C-alpha positions in Angstrom: -8.9 -22.8 2.5 -7.7 -23.2 5.8 -3.9 -22.2 4.5 -5.2 -19.5 3.1 -6.9 -18.4 5.8 -3.6 -18.3 8.3 -2.2 -16.2 5.3 -4.5 -13.5 5.7 -4.3 -13.7 9.6 -0.4 -13.8 8.8 -1.3 -10.3 7.2 -3.9 -9.1 9.7 -0.7 -10.0 12.7 1.3 -7.7 10.3 -0.3 -4.5 10.5 -1.6 -4.5 14.1 2.2 -5.2 14.8 3.7 -3.1 12.3 2.4 0.2 12.3 3.4 1.1 16.0 6.8 0.5 15.0 7.4 1.4 11.1 5.4 4.9 12.2 8.1 5.5 14.9 10.8 4.6 12.1 8.9 6.9 9.6 9.5 10.1 12.2 10.9 12.9 10.5 10.9 11.2 6.8 9.2 12.3 3.8 6.0 11.0 3.0 6.8 10.6 -0.9 9.5 8.7 0.3 7.7 6.2 2.8 4.5 5.9 -0.4 7.4 5.6 -2.5 8.9 2.5 -0.2 5.0 1.1 -0.1 4.2 1.0 -3.3 7.9 -1.0 -4.4 6.8 -3.7 -1.2 3.8 -4.3 -3.1 5.4 -4.2 -6.4 7.4 -7.0 -4.3 4.6 -8.7 -3.0 3.2 -9.5 -6.2 6.1 -10.7 -7.6 6.2 -13.4 -4.4 2.5 -14.2 -5.8 3.6 -14.7 -9.4 6.3 -17.3 -7.9 3.6 -18.1 -6.0 1.8 -19.0 -9.0 3.8 -20.6 -10.4 4.4 -23.6 -7.5 1.0 -24.5 -7.8 -0.9 -25.6 -5.1 -0.3 -27.0 -1.1 2.1 -26.5 1.4 4.9 -24.4 0.0 2.5 -21.9 -2.4 0.2 -21.0 0.2 3.7 -20.4 2.8 5.0 -18.0 -0.2 1.4 -16.8 -0.1 1.6 -16.3 3.1 4.8 -14.0 2.9 3.5 -12.2 -0.4 0.4 -11.4 2.6 2.7 -9.7 5.2 5.2 -8.2 2.6 1.7 -6.6 1.8 0.8 -5.4 5.4 4.0 -3.7 5.6 3.3 -1.9 2.6 -0.1 -0.9 4.1 1.7 0.1 7.2 4.0 2.7 5.1 1.2 3.7 2.9 -1.3 5.0 6.1 0.6 8.0 7.0 1.5 9.2 3.6 -0.9 9.8 0.9 -4.1 11.0 3.3 -2.1 13.0 5.0 -0.8 15.1 1.9 -4.3 15.4 1.2 -5.3 17.1 4.1 -2.3 19.3 3.9 -2.3 20.9 0.9 -5.9 21.2 1.0 -7.3 24.9 1.3 -9.8 24.6 4.2 -12.4 26.1 2.4 -12.4 22.3 -0.1 -11.0 19.8 2.6 -13.5 17.9 2.7 -14.0 18.0 -1.5 -10.4 17.0 -1.5 -10.8 14.1 1.2 -14.3 13.0 -0.5 -11.9 12.9 -4.4 -9.2 11.0 -2.4 -10.8 8.2 -0.3 -13.9 8.4 -4.0 -10.2 7.6 -5.6 -8.8 5.0 -3.7 -12.1 2.8 -2.8 -12.9 2.7 -6.9 -10.3 0.6 -6.9 -11.7 -1.9 -4.3 -14.1 -1.9 -6.7 -12.6 -2.3 -10.2 -9.9 -4.3 -8.6 -11.8 -7.9 -8.1 -13.9 -7.5 -11.4 -11.0 -6.9 -13.7 -9.2 -9.2 -11.8 -11.4 -12.0 -11.9 -12.0 -11.5 -15.3 -7.8 -11.5 -16.0 -7.7 -14.3 -14.0 -10.6 -16.2 -15.5 -9.6 -15.1 -19.0 -6.0 -17.5 -17.6 -3.8 -14.0 -17.8 -2.7 -14.1 -14.4 1.2 -13.7 -14.7 0.1 -10.6 -17.1 -2.2 -9.7 -14.7 0.0 -9.5 -11.7 3.4 -8.5 -13.9 0.6 -5.7 -14.8 0.5 -4.7 -11.2 4.1 -5.0 -10.1 4.6 -2.6 -13.5 1.9 0.1 -12.2 3.8 0.0 -8.6 6.7 1.0 -9.7 5.7 3.6 -11.5 3.3 4.9 -8.6 6.8 4.8 -6.7 9.2 7.2 -9.2 5.7 9.5 -9.2 6.1 9.3 -6.0 9.2 10.7 -5.5 8.5 12.7 -8.4 6.0 14.4 -6.0 8.2 14.9 -3.4 9.8 17.5 -5.4 7.0 19.8 -5.6 5.6 19.7 -2.2 6.2 22.0 1.2 8.8 20.5 3.2 5.6 20.7 6.2 3.5 19.0 3.7 6.1 16.2 3.1 7.3 15.4 6.5 5.6 12.8 9.0 5.7 14.3 12.6 6.5 11.8 15.6 4.4 10.5 17.6 4.9 12.2 20.5 5.5 15.5 18.4 2.0 15.5 16.9 -0.3 18.1 18.4 -2.7 17.1 20.2 -6.5 17.3 19.7 -7.5 18.9 22.8 
């Protein structure tokens, strides 16, 4: 449990440190490209988790799992300025609340169902298959993000630089 807590701490530190660096690096790039990069990063995360699971227990497995959580944190920072902003930009003003509500519902449904489905799959001994399915799902999501990019107006698909973002005042 001690090594696992260090892995989660590595994820948290990665998100805190990387978010400003990644946001600056993404400035001027397409949101859908960043979303695809996040999905590919998460696919790599699940490959690392599969490898860590093959090591069994011990320090080597815990270290590999910590690397997976660092990679997941990088994916989180790539994702945060993308899909939620696309939803805001494509929503008609009179329906923005519904668009954001549905987007949040879809996202949080994963937080609700993920542990249930994952726990059942792991309990049934299907861990490698579960993580393999996650790799495939992430790669499909990356392809869909890139396909979406061809249908969005450039203004909707552009990540603004932190200094050029409009001030709320």
